[in-house]
C-alpha positions, -999 to 999 in steps of 0.1 A, spaced: -453 -357 375 -416 -362 367 -408 -383 329 -393 -415 333 -361 -418 319 -356 -440 288 -328 -466 289 -313 -484 259 -335 -513 259 -366 -489 260 -357 -468 228 -365 -482 190 -332 -494 174 -321 -485 142 -334 -513 116 -308 -497 93 -274 -497 116 -285 -535 126 -284 -550 90 -253 -528 79 -236 -546 110 -250 -581 100 -233 -572 68 -202 -558 78 -198 -591 100 -207 -615 74 -179 -600 54 -153 -601 77 -159 -636 85 -161 -645 47 -126 -628 44 -116 -652 70 -131 -685 57 -115 -672 23 -81 -669 39 -82 -701 60 -89 -719 26 -61 -704 11 -38 -706 37 -44 -745 40 -36 -750 2 -71 -749 -13 -76 -732 -48 -102 -703 -35 -103 -689 -69 -80 -655 -66 -100 -622 -62 -130 -635 -75 -132 -662 -51 -126 -640 -23 -155 -615 -36 -181 -645 -41 -171 -660 -4 -174 -624 11 -205 -611 -3 -222 -644 0 -218 -644 40 -222 -607 39 -258 -618 26 -263 -642 51 -256 -619 78 -274 -594 66 -305 -621 68 -298 -635 103 -296 -593 113 -328 -586 97 -340 -619 118 -326 -610 152 -338 -575 147 -375 -585 139 -375 -607 170 -361 -577 191 -387 -551 176 -414 -573 180 -405 -578 222 -404 -541 220 -438 -537 209 -432 -522 176 -449 -528 145 -429 -549 117 -453 -554 93 -466 -530 69 -500 -511 73 -521 -526 49 -556 -511 56 -565 -481 45 -582 -451 68 -620 -440 58 -605 -409 47 -582 -427 18 -610 -446 8 -632 -418 1 
């Protein structure tokens, strides 16, 4: 019997890569927001203000990516949570 080809939707996604992508997109979005606020004449606090906004947006982006990644993994049938029960061999 021939093996079926695995498509991209069948392969498990790299969860760390999804989180990193969310962080990078959030950081870029925070930098864009800081730039817009600065151009519009608001006092953004210089480098400290930029770092605060960019890191805050990066954390929000990582959280959103984690939620979407978990839903995607669940839809593919992967286990999301940790395995809590021990096997009989470990209990003895």
